[in-house]
Structures are given as structure tokens and as C-alpha cells.
C-alpha positions as CSV (number, residue, x, y, z in Angstrom):
1,M,245.1,240.8,4.9
2,A,247.1,238.3,6.8
3,A,248.1,240.8,9.4
4,I,244.5,242.0,9.9
5,R,243.3,238.3,10.3
6,T,246.0,237.6,12.8
7,Q,245.1,240.6,15.0
8,R,241.4,239.5,14.7
9,E,242.3,235.9,15.9
10,I,244.3,237.3,18.8
11,R,241.4,239.5,19.9
12,Q,239.1,236.5,19.6
13,R,241.3,234.1,21.5
14,A,242.4,236.6,24.1
15,P,239.4,235.8,26.4
16,I,240.1,232.1,26.2
17,W,243.7,232.6,27.2
18,L,242.7,234.9,29.9
19,G,240.2,232.3,31.2
20,V,242.9,229.6,31.1
21,L,245.4,231.9,32.9
22,L,242.8,232.7,35.6
23,L,241.9,229.1,36.0
24,M,245.5,228.1,36.4
25,N,246.0,230.9,38.9
26,L,242.9,229.6,40.8
27,V,244.3,226.1,40.8
28,L,247.6,227.3,42.0
29,M,246.0,229.3,44.7
30,A,243.7,226.5,45.7
31,F,246.6,224.0,45.7
32,D,248.6,226.3,47.9
33,A,245.7,227.5,50.1
34,R,245.6,226.2,53.7
35,D,243.0,226.0,56.3
36,S,243.6,228.7,58.9
37,V,243.1,226.3,61.8
38,T,244.4,222.9,60.7
39,R,247.0,224.3,58.2
40,Q,245.9,221.5,55.9
41,R,245.8,222.2,52.1
42,L,242.2,222.9,51.1
43,L,242.7,221.0,47.8
44,R,243.4,217.9,49.7
45,S,240.3,218.5,51.8
46,W,238.2,219.0,48.7
47,V,239.5,215.8,47.1
48,Q,238.9,213.9,50.3
49,A,235.3,215.2,50.4
50,V,234.7,214.1,46.8
51,I,236.2,210.6,47.1
52,S,235.0,209.9,50.7
53,P,231.6,208.3,49.7
54,A,233.5,205.9,47.3
55,Q,235.9,205.1,50.1
56,S,233.0,204.5,52.6
57,L,231.3,202.2,50.1
58,S,234.5,200.3,49.4
59,S,235.4,200.0,53.1
60,G,231.9,198.8,53.8
61,A,232.0,196.1,51.1
62,S,235.5,195.1,52.3
63,G,234.3,194.9,55.9
64,A,231.3,192.8,55.0
65,S,233.4,190.4,53.0
66,T,235.9,190.2,55.9
67,N,233.1,189.6,58.4
68,F,231.6,186.9,56.2
69,V,234.9,185.1,55.9
70,R,235.4,185.4,59.7
71,Q,231.9,184.0,60.4
72,I,232.6,181.0,58.2
73,M,235.8,180.4,60.0
74,N,234.1,180.8,63.4
75,F,231.3,178.4,62.3
76,R,233.9,175.8,61.4
77,S,235.7,176.4,64.7
78,T,232.4,176.2,66.6
79,A,231.4,173.0,64.8
80,G,234.7,171.4,65.7
81,E,234.4,172.6,69.3
82,N,230.9,171.2,69.5
83,E,232.0,167.8,68.2
84,R,234.8,167.8,70.8
85,L,232.4,168.6,73.6
86,K,230.0,165.9,72.5
87,E,232.9,163.4,72.6
88,Q,233.8,164.6,76.1
89,L,230.2,164.4,77.3
90,A,229.9,160.8,75.9
91,Q,233.1,159.8,77.7
92,T,232.0,161.5,80.9
93,Q,228.6,159.7,80.8
94,L,230.4,156.4,80.2
95,D,232.8,157.0,83.1
96,L,229.8,157.9,85.3
97,R,227.9,154.8,84.3
98,N,231.0,152.7,85.0
99,A,231.4,154.4,88.4
100,Q,227.8,153.7,89.2
101,Q,228.1,150.1,88.2
102,A,231.3,149.7,90.3
103,A,229.6,151.4,93.3
104,A,226.6,149.1,92.9
105,E,228.8,146.0,92.7
106,T,230.7,147.1,95.7
107,E,227.5,147.6,97.6
108,R,226.3,144.1,96.6
109,L,229.5,142.5,97.6
110,R,229.4,144.4,100.9
111,G,225.9,142.9,101.5
112,L,227.2,139.4,100.9
113,L,230.1,140.0,103.3
114,N,227.7,141.2,105.9
115,L,225.5,138.1,105.3
116,K,228.6,135.9,106.1
117,E,229.0,137.8,109.3
118,Q,225.3,137.4,110.2
119,T,224.9,133.7,109.4
120,G,228.4,132.5,110.4
121,Y,228.5,130.1,107.5
122,A,231.3,129.8,105.1
123,Q,230.3,130.9,101.6
124,V,231.5,131.0,98.0
125,T,230.8,134.2,96.1
126,A,229.8,133.6,92.5
127,R,228.7,135.6,89.4
128,V,225.6,134.8,87.4
129,I,226.8,133.9,83.9
130,A,223.6,132.6,82.3
131,R,219.8,132.2,82.7
132,D,217.6,129.6,81.3
133,S,215.7,130.2,78.0
134,S,212.3,130.7,79.6
135,V,210.8,134.2,79.9
136,W,210.7,134.1,83.7
137,F,214.2,132.8,84.4
138,S,213.4,130.1,86.9
139,T,217.0,128.8,86.9
140,I,220.4,130.5,86.6
141,T,223.9,129.3,86.1
142,I,226.8,130.6,88.2
143,N,230.6,130.5,87.6
144,R,231.5,128.3,90.6
145,G,231.1,124.5,90.9
146,S,232.3,121.5,92.8
147,S,235.9,122.5,92.5
148,S,235.0,125.4,94.8
149,G,233.4,123.1,97.4
150,I,229.8,123.6,96.2
151,A,227.5,120.6,96.5
152,L,223.9,119.7,95.5
153,N,221.1,121.4,97.4
154,M,223.3,124.0,98.9
155,P,221.4,127.3,99.4
156,V,222.1,130.3,97.2
157,V,221.5,133.7,98.6
158,T,222.0,137.5,98.3
159,G,222.2,140.1,101.0
160,S,218.5,140.7,100.5
161,G,217.2,137.2,100.7
162,I,217.4,133.6,99.4
163,V,217.7,132.9,95.7
164,G,217.3,129.2,95.5
165,R,219.3,125.9,95.7
166,V,221.9,124.1,93.6
167,I,220.3,121.5,91.4
168,A,223.2,120.6,89.0
169,L,227.0,120.8,89.2
170,S,230.1,120.7,87.1
171,P,233.6,121.4,88.4
172,W,233.4,125.0,87.4
173,T,229.7,125.9,87.2
174,A,226.5,125.2,89.0
175,Q,222.8,125.5,88.1
176,V,220.5,127.1,90.6
177,M,216.7,126.6,90.8
178,M,215.2,129.9,92.0
179,I,212.7,130.0,94.8
180,T,210.0,131.3,92.4
181,D,210.1,128.0,90.4
182,E,206.9,126.0,90.7
183,K,209.0,123.0,91.9
184,A,210.8,125.0,94.6
185,A,209.8,125.1,98.2
186,A,211.1,126.1,101.7
187,G,210.0,125.9,105.3
188,A,208.9,129.4,106.4
189,I,207.6,131.4,109.3
190,V,206.0,134.8,109.5
191,G,208.3,136.8,111.8
192,K,211.1,135.3,113.9
193,L,211.4,131.7,114.8
194,G,210.3,131.3,118.5
195,E,208.3,134.5,118.5
196,S,205.6,133.5,116.0
197,G,203.3,130.5,115.6
198,A,202.6,131.3,111.9
199,L,204.6,128.3,110.5
200,G,204.2,126.9,107.0
201,S,206.0,126.5,103.8
202,V,206.4,128.5,100.6
203,R,206.2,127.4,97.0
204,G,207.0,129.2,93.8
205,L,204.3,130.5,91.5
206,G,206.4,130.4,88.3
207,D,205.6,133.2,85.9
208,R,204.2,135.5,88.5
209,G,207.6,136.1,90.2
210,L,206.1,135.5,93.6
211,V,205.9,132.7,96.2
212,E,202.9,131.5,98.1
213,M,202.9,130.5,101.7
214,H,200.7,127.6,102.8
215,Y,199.4,125.9,105.9
216,V,199.2,129.1,108.1
217,P,196.0,128.9,110.2
218,D,193.7,131.9,109.9
219,L,193.9,132.3,113.7
220,E,197.4,133.6,113.3
221,T,197.8,137.3,112.7
222,V,199.4,138.0,109.3
223,K,199.4,141.4,107.6
224,V,200.9,143.0,104.5
225,G,204.5,144.0,105.1
226,D,205.4,141.2,107.4
227,Y,208.7,139.5,106.7
228,I,208.9,135.7,105.9
229,L,212.0,133.9,107.2
230,T,213.3,130.3,106.7
231,T,212.8,127.8,109.5
232,G,215.5,125.3,108.6
233,Q,213.0,122.4,108.6
234,D,213.3,121.8,104.9
235,G,216.9,120.4,105.2
236,I,218.1,122.9,102.6
237,Y,218.1,126.5,104.0
238,P,219.4,127.3,107.5
239,P,217.0,129.1,109.8
240,G,216.6,132.9,109.9
241,L,217.3,133.7,106.2
242,T,214.9,136.3,104.6
243,I,212.5,134.8,102.0
244,G,210.5,138.0,101.3
245,E,207.7,140.3,102.3
246,V,204.0,139.6,102.5
247,V,202.2,141.5,99.7
248,Q,198.7,140.0,99.9
249,V,196.7,138.1,102.6
250,S,193.3,136.5,101.9
251,P,191.3,133.7,103.5
252,D,191.3,130.3,101.8
253,A,187.7,129.4,101.0
254,T,188.4,125.6,101.2
255,A,190.1,125.6,104.7
256,Q,190.6,127.7,107.7
257,L,193.9,128.9,106.4
258,H,195.5,132.1,105.2
259,K,196.4,132.5,101.5
260,I,199.6,134.5,101.6
261,L,201.5,135.9,98.6
262,V,205.1,136.8,99.2
263,K,207.5,139.0,97.1
264,P,211.0,137.6,97.3
265,G,213.5,139.8,99.0
266,A,216.2,139.1,96.5
267,N,215.9,140.9,93.2
268,L,215.7,137.8,91.1
269,D,215.3,139.6,87.8
270,R,218.6,141.4,88.1
271,L,221.0,139.0,89.8
272,E,224.6,139.6,89.2
273,E,226.5,138.3,92.3
274,V,225.3,135.6,94.7
275,A,226.7,133.6,97.5
276,V,226.5,129.9,97.9
277,L,226.4,128.9,101.6
278,L,228.6,125.9,102.4
279,Y,225.8,124.7,104.6
280,T,225.2,121.1,105.6
281,P,222.0,120.6,107.5
282,P,222.2,118.7,110.7
283,A,221.4,115.0,110.5
284,R,217.8,114.2,111.5
285,P,217.4,111.7,114.3
286,A,215.9,108.3,113.6
287,A,212.2,108.1,114.2
288,D,212.4,105.7,117.1
289,Q,214.8,108.0,118.8
290,T,212.3,110.8,119.0
291,L,209.3,108.8,120.1
292,P,208.3,109.1,123.8
293,N,208.2,106.1,126.2
294,V,210.7,104.1,124.1
295,D,213.6,102.3,125.9
296,K,216.4,103.4,123.6
297,E,218.9,100.9,125.1
298,K,216.5,98.0,124.3
299,T,216.0,99.4,120.8
300,V,219.7,99.5,120.1
301,K,220.2,96.0,121.7
302,G,217.4,94.6,119.5
303,K,219.0,96.1,116.4
304,N,222.3,94.6,117.3
305,E,220.8,91.1,117.8
306,Q,219.3,91.3,114.4
């Protein structure tokens, strides 16, 4: 009975063993099989074909992660570069502003030097260090005083025109009343002295930032754009300095005179450097020395006898 059961089990298991042997043989043949062209084992190709999707997915995820990290690093680098460029731009703008200010100052100083050559008067260059507390800045303070040879009533000018006159002094500073102050005045003429009969005087208008010219007869031709110059008759400003430019001409209803508004040539709102002319007006002759038909010798003798 045992022998019969053993033979029966062998016959039952024989197909299984045969299948196993065939499968092993197939595996060995597949393992050893090679592609006729590439001479690569077919098993390796099959394995690669099976795992390639997983490899692609893994590679894609790894690449995305790497790119993400790289983008973060690039963003940090870009942010740092952007900050550095901003600092460079700010420094460049500051350097440009300083260069422009230096160029403007050089141009102003050149104008003052040219003014010295034009007028022939000695001058002291000064810097504006303060303005008065009013809104319209009718006075300024400069950083030169009596120790530099400046005296009261000396004219203060720029290369573009007169500024005003010295009204107070200390050894190291001086206060200047500007021509636009309501208490300021100067002898003036429309055009050049000797070529025009439009003589008069100018007075400041205070908060308007203009000066008004008085006493010009309406028979004289005056038009907008004409230049107003000093005459030297006020005993403060030498003749021939620019006061400003006519901006309005209208008739005076109360007299046969022009009403003339003048814009100062000097930019009084942005004064930085000015020049004080070391100018002393010529002494005025005594009244009896200028009258006609007067015997000057008798006049002098009479004074001596007294």
C-alpha cells in the first residue's frame, strides 16, 4: 500500500516538477540570452523596462526638489545683489548731487570773480549763514565782518545783481538788508547811464519779492524786459550794477509817471555766496561849491574870517 501511494504521489507531482524544471530552464535561457544587435542580456533589458517608470518618477521628484532648493538659493542671491545695487545707486546719486552742487558753487564763484573784473572794486567773498525769522527773508547774515574790512552801508552783490547793503556789523559777521525790504532803496535808471533819461529810484515791496521804480516820467519809453541799473546817486551802490528786469509797466493814475515793477536779478531766495564790495562813495561837494555865479574864493575867505 505504501509503494502504491508513493508511485501515485510521484505521478501527481511529476507535472509540477516538470514545470519547475522548465521554468528554471527558461530563466537560465533568458538570463543568458543576448540581443543580436547590442549583445546586451535580455533579462537586464526586461528589468530596466519594468523599473524605468519608477526611476523616471524618482528622478523627476529629485529634480524638482533640487530645482526648488536652487531657486531658493538664487532668490537669496538675487535679493542680496538687489540690495547691493540699491546701495550703489544711492551712493551714485549722492556723488552726482555733490558734484552738481560743487559745479554750481564753482559757477557762482566764477560769477563773483568776473564781477570783480567788471567793476574794478576790491571785494570780500562771503557765505550766507542765516536769514531772519520772517517768511520773506528781508535780511541775511554773512560770515564776514569788520575784521575783513567790511563797513556799514557797503553794497552786497552777486554776479547776477545787487543783493542789498550792510546794516549791522560784528568782527566776524555782518547783517545785510536786501533790496526787496520795504525800507531799502537805490538810485536807478532804465538802461545805461548816459544813454537813457529814465532816471528814478527803486524801493522794496517786502513780501512780494519785487522792487518798484518811482519817478520815471511817462514820456520815457519803458517796456517789459528792460534792465534796471544803479546810478550811484544814492551814495551806497556804485553806478552800473544790475538791479533787475522790468516785469510790469503801467501808468500812475495820480501823476504823469510810469509805475514800474522790477524783478531783482539776484536770486534772493537761494543765496549761498555773495560779495561785499569794498566801495566808498566819492565825497559830495558842498552846496555852495556847486551853485553857479558864486565867487568861491570869497566864500572860502568869508568862512575863514568867521
